[in-house]
C-alpha positions as CSV (number, residue, x, y, z in Angstrom):
1,X,-27.5,19.9,-17.8
2,X,-29.3,18.4,-20.7
3,X,-31.8,15.5,-20.6
4,X,-29.5,13.5,-22.8
5,X,-26.9,13.6,-20.0
6,X,-29.3,12.1,-17.4
7,X,-28.1,8.6,-18.1
8,X,-24.6,7.2,-17.5
9,X,-21.9,7.7,-20.2
10,X,-21.2,4.4,-21.9
11,X,-17.8,4.0,-23.4
12,X,-15.6,0.9,-24.0
13,X,-13.4,0.1,-21.0
14,X,-10.4,-0.4,-23.3
15,X,-10.7,2.9,-25.1
16,X,-7.2,4.4,-25.1
17,X,-8.2,7.9,-26.2
18,X,-10.8,8.0,-23.4
19,X,-8.2,6.8,-20.8
20,X,-5.9,9.6,-22.0
21,X,-8.6,12.2,-21.8
22,X,-9.5,11.1,-18.2
23,X,-5.8,11.4,-17.2
24,X,-5.6,14.9,-18.6
25,X,-8.7,15.8,-16.5
26,X,-7.1,14.4,-13.3
27,X,-3.9,16.3,-14.0
28,X,-5.8,19.6,-14.4
29,X,-8.5,19.1,-11.8
30,X,-6.7,21.7,-9.7
31,X,-8.1,24.5,-11.9
32,X,-11.6,23.3,-11.4
33,X,-11.2,23.2,-7.7
34,X,-9.4,26.6,-7.7
35,X,-12.4,28.1,-9.5
36,X,-14.8,26.4,-7.1
37,X,-13.0,27.8,-4.1
38,X,-13.3,31.3,-5.3
39,X,-16.9,30.8,-6.4
40,X,-17.8,30.3,-2.8
41,X,-16.4,33.7,-2.0
42,X,-18.2,35.6,-4.7
43,X,-21.2,37.7,-3.6
44,X,-22.7,37.2,-7.1
45,X,-22.2,33.7,-8.5
46,X,-20.0,33.5,-11.6
47,X,-20.5,29.9,-12.6
48,X,-23.5,28.7,-14.5
49,X,-22.5,25.0,-14.0
50,X,-19.8,23.1,-12.2
51,X,-19.6,19.3,-12.4
52,X,-17.2,16.4,-12.1
53,X,-17.4,13.1,-13.8
54,X,-16.2,10.1,-11.9
55,X,-15.9,6.3,-12.5
56,X,-18.1,4.0,-10.5
57,X,-18.2,0.2,-10.2
58,X,-20.1,-2.3,-8.0
59,X,-18.4,-4.4,-5.4
60,X,-18.0,-8.1,-6.5
61,X,-20.8,-9.3,-4.3
62,X,-23.3,-7.1,-6.2
63,X,-22.3,-8.3,-9.7
64,X,-24.4,-10.8,-11.5
65,X,-22.2,-11.7,-14.4
66,X,-25.0,-10.8,-16.8
67,X,-23.7,-10.1,-20.4
68,X,-25.4,-6.7,-20.3
69,X,-23.9,-5.7,-17.0
70,X,-21.2,-3.0,-17.2
71,X,-18.1,-3.3,-15.0
72,X,-17.7,0.5,-14.8
73,X,-19.8,3.5,-15.5
74,X,-18.9,7.2,-15.8
75,X,-21.3,9.6,-14.2
76,X,-21.5,13.3,-13.3
77,X,-21.6,14.8,-9.9
78,X,-22.8,18.3,-8.9
79,X,-22.7,20.2,-5.6
80,X,-19.0,19.1,-5.5
81,X,-16.7,19.5,-2.5
82,X,-13.1,18.4,-2.1
83,X,-10.9,18.1,0.9
84,X,-7.5,17.1,-0.6
85,X,-8.3,13.4,-0.3
86,X,-11.9,12.8,-1.2
87,X,-14.5,14.3,-3.4
88,X,-18.2,14.5,-2.5
89,X,-21.1,15.4,-4.6
90,X,-24.6,14.5,-5.8
91,X,-24.9,11.9,-8.5
92,X,-27.1,13.3,-11.3
93,X,-27.0,10.3,-13.7
94,X,-29.0,7.1,-13.7
95,X,-26.7,4.1,-13.9
96,X,-27.1,1.6,-16.7
97,X,-26.6,-1.5,-14.6
98,X,-24.8,-0.5,-11.4
99,X,-26.7,-1.4,-8.2
100,X,-24.5,0.3,-5.5
101,X,-25.5,3.9,-6.5
102,X,-28.5,5.7,-8.0
103,X,-29.3,9.1,-9.3
104,X,-29.6,11.6,-6.4
105,X,-27.2,9.8,-4.1
106,X,-24.7,11.8,-2.1
107,X,-21.4,10.0,-2.8
108,X,-17.8,10.2,-1.4
109,X,-15.0,9.0,-3.6
110,X,-11.2,9.2,-3.7
111,X,-9.7,11.7,-6.2
112,X,-8.4,8.9,-8.4
113,X,-11.9,8.2,-9.6
114,X,-12.2,11.6,-11.2
115,X,-12.3,11.2,-15.0
116,X,-13.5,14.7,-16.1
117,X,-14.5,18.1,-14.9
118,X,-16.0,21.2,-16.4
119,X,-17.3,24.6,-15.4
120,X,-19.3,27.2,-17.3
121,X,-18.7,30.9,-17.1
122,X,-20.6,33.4,-19.4
123,X,-21.9,30.5,-21.4
124,X,-18.4,29.1,-22.2
125,X,-17.2,25.7,-21.2
126,X,-13.8,25.1,-19.5
127,X,-12.5,21.6,-19.0
128,X,-14.5,18.7,-20.5
129,X,-11.7,16.5,-21.8
130,X,-13.9,13.4,-22.3
131,X,-16.7,15.6,-23.6
132,X,-14.4,17.1,-26.2
133,X,-13.4,13.6,-27.3
134,X,-17.0,12.4,-27.6
135,X,-17.8,15.6,-29.6
136,X,-14.9,14.8,-32.0
137,X,-16.5,11.5,-32.8
138,X,-19.9,13.0,-33.7
139,X,-21.0,14.2,-37.2
140,X,-21.2,18.0,-37.4
141,X,-25.0,17.8,-37.2
142,X,-24.9,15.6,-34.2
143,X,-22.4,17.8,-32.5
144,X,-24.6,20.9,-33.0
145,X,-27.5,18.9,-31.5
146,X,-25.3,17.9,-28.5
147,X,-24.2,21.5,-27.9
148,X,-27.7,22.9,-28.3
149,X,-29.0,20.3,-25.8
150,X,-26.4,21.5,-23.2
151,X,-27.0,25.1,-24.1
152,X,-23.3,26.1,-23.8
153,X,-20.4,27.0,-26.0
154,X,-18.0,24.1,-26.1
155,X,-15.7,25.9,-28.6
156,X,-13.8,24.1,-31.3
157,X,-13.2,20.3,-31.2
158,X,-9.7,19.6,-29.9
159,X,-9.4,22.8,-27.9
160,X,-10.0,22.4,-24.1
161,X,-9.4,25.6,-22.2
162,X,-8.8,25.5,-18.5
163,X,-9.5,29.2,-17.5
164,X,-11.1,32.3,-19.1
165,X,-8.6,34.1,-21.4
166,X,-8.5,37.2,-19.2
167,X,-7.1,35.2,-16.3
168,X,-3.9,34.9,-18.3
169,X,-3.9,38.4,-19.8
170,X,-5.5,37.5,-23.1
171,X,-8.6,38.7,-24.8
172,X,-11.2,36.3,-26.1
173,X,-11.4,35.8,-29.8
174,X,-14.6,37.5,-31.0
175,X,-16.4,36.2,-34.0
176,X,-18.3,38.9,-35.9
177,X,-21.6,38.4,-37.7
178,X,-20.0,38.1,-41.2
179,X,-17.3,35.7,-39.9
180,X,-20.0,33.4,-38.5
181,X,-22.1,33.7,-41.6
182,X,-19.4,33.0,-44.1
183,X,-17.1,30.8,-42.0
184,X,-14.1,33.2,-42.0
185,X,-13.5,33.3,-38.3
186,X,-9.9,32.7,-37.1
187,X,-9.3,29.2,-35.9
188,X,-9.2,29.0,-32.1
189,X,-5.8,28.2,-30.7
190,X,-5.2,25.8,-27.9
191,X,-4.6,27.4,-24.5
192,X,-1.0,27.5,-23.3
193,X,-1.2,25.4,-20.1
194,X,2.2,26.5,-18.9
195,X,1.0,30.1,-19.1
196,X,-2.1,29.1,-17.1
197,X,0.1,27.6,-14.4
198,X,2.2,30.8,-14.2
199,X,-0.7,33.0,-13.4
200,X,-2.5,33.5,-10.1
201,X,-6.3,33.5,-10.1
202,X,-7.3,37.2,-10.5
203,X,-9.4,37.1,-7.3
204,X,-6.3,35.8,-5.4
205,X,-4.4,38.9,-6.4
206,X,-7.3,41.4,-6.1
207,X,-8.4,40.2,-2.6
208,X,-5.0,40.6,-1.0
209,X,-5.3,44.2,0.2
210,X,-8.8,43.6,1.7
211,X,-7.7,40.3,3.2
212,X,-4.8,42.0,4.9
213,X,-7.1,44.8,6.2
214,X,-9.6,42.3,7.5
215,X,-7.0,40.3,9.4
216,X,-5.6,43.5,10.9
217,X,-9.0,44.4,12.3
218,X,-10.0,40.9,13.3
219,X,-6.9,38.8,13.9
220,X,-8.9,36.0,15.6
221,X,-10.5,35.1,12.3
222,X,-7.2,33.7,11.0
223,X,-7.5,30.6,13.1
224,X,-11.3,30.1,13.0
225,X,-12.1,26.7,11.4
226,X,-15.0,26.1,9.1
227,X,-17.3,23.1,9.6
228,X,-14.6,20.8,8.1
229,X,-11.9,22.1,10.4
230,X,-10.3,24.1,7.6
231,X,-8.8,27.5,8.5
232,X,-8.2,30.2,5.9
233,X,-4.7,28.8,5.4
234,X,-6.0,25.3,4.7
235,X,-8.6,26.6,2.3
236,X,-6.2,28.9,0.4
237,X,-3.5,26.3,0.2
238,X,-5.9,23.7,-1.3
239,X,-7.2,26.4,-3.7
240,X,-3.7,27.3,-4.9
241,X,-3.8,31.0,-3.7
242,X,-0.2,32.1,-3.3
243,X,-1.2,35.6,-2.2
244,X,-3.7,34.3,0.3
245,X,-1.3,31.8,1.8
246,X,1.4,34.5,2.0
247,X,-1.0,36.9,3.9
248,X,-1.9,34.1,6.3
249,X,1.7,33.2,7.0
250,X,2.8,36.9,7.4
251,X,0.1,37.2,10.0
252,X,1.3,34.3,12.1
253,X,-0.7,31.3,10.8
254,X,0.8,27.9,11.8
255,X,2.1,26.2,8.6
256,X,1.9,22.8,10.3
257,X,-1.5,22.9,11.9
258,X,-3.6,20.0,10.5
259,X,-7.0,20.5,9.1
260,X,-10.0,18.4,10.2
261,X,-8.9,15.5,7.9
262,X,-5.4,15.5,9.3
263,X,-3.8,17.2,6.3
264,X,-1.4,20.1,6.9
265,X,-1.5,23.2,4.6
266,X,1.6,21.8,2.7
267,X,-0.1,18.4,2.2
268,X,-3.2,20.1,0.9
269,X,-1.2,22.2,-1.6
270,X,0.7,19.1,-2.6
271,X,-2.4,17.1,-3.2
272,X,-3.2,19.3,-6.2
273,X,0.4,20.2,-7.1
274,X,0.4,23.9,-6.3
275,X,4.2,24.2,-6.5
276,X,4.5,27.9,-5.7
277,X,2.3,27.5,-2.7
278,X,4.2,24.5,-1.5
279,X,7.5,26.4,-1.8
280,X,6.1,29.3,0.3
281,X,4.9,26.9,3.0
282,X,8.3,25.2,3.0
283,X,10.0,28.5,3.5
284,X,7.7,29.0,6.6
285,X,8.7,25.6,8.0
286,X,5.6,23.7,6.7
287,X,5.7,20.1,5.8
């Protein structure tokens, strides 16, 4: 992340466009978490960056009433984890005036404090709703400077993609040398979010045969919890993997067994709105 992002993002508290961008980020956070859940299973990392921006404020007893004091600040977190209720991560920004947090702190916040997310794969940015809005307010030269500072391809202003095109059976639009030189490249089209929702993550589909084989050889691994008390079924339900959840249930996983935080697989899927996963768990008696 660039040096210019080392300080908190300062925007007016009553900015309606920023409020709308943050709401879109919360509604689509599921795709960030899905990608993160599969990133942890990759032998070779696929993400160059993964971060979540959240809103922070000091408790009343720490506020001074100074005119320069900000009521809320929006700052980025990395090394992110999510358990269906809370998000944890490392704060990588220096607050402007907040006293309750500082750069480098490990923080735990409720999901409602999320105001943006982004991940980078092969140099391209996915997510970044508030970043896109801020870029739209910059002059072209300033926008180029911003993008060069980050070192990633943010795409066209107004187009916020959730997943790589091949995840939904599309090919990326390639800009040839002469198109870039003379400005004749086709305009990037907004991603069809309904199409994104209809497609499984490719790793969810591709891992099914090997997952079934692994469980057949080692059935005890089905119920082995991780350090958070999450079994495979809990992890896959929260990550929106219909194939993975189906394999677990077909092999006898308990659809009502709570995870370490007390949430059942159905509750975990519901926390991010994975409707197809929720339906499959309901069919198995989950609630």
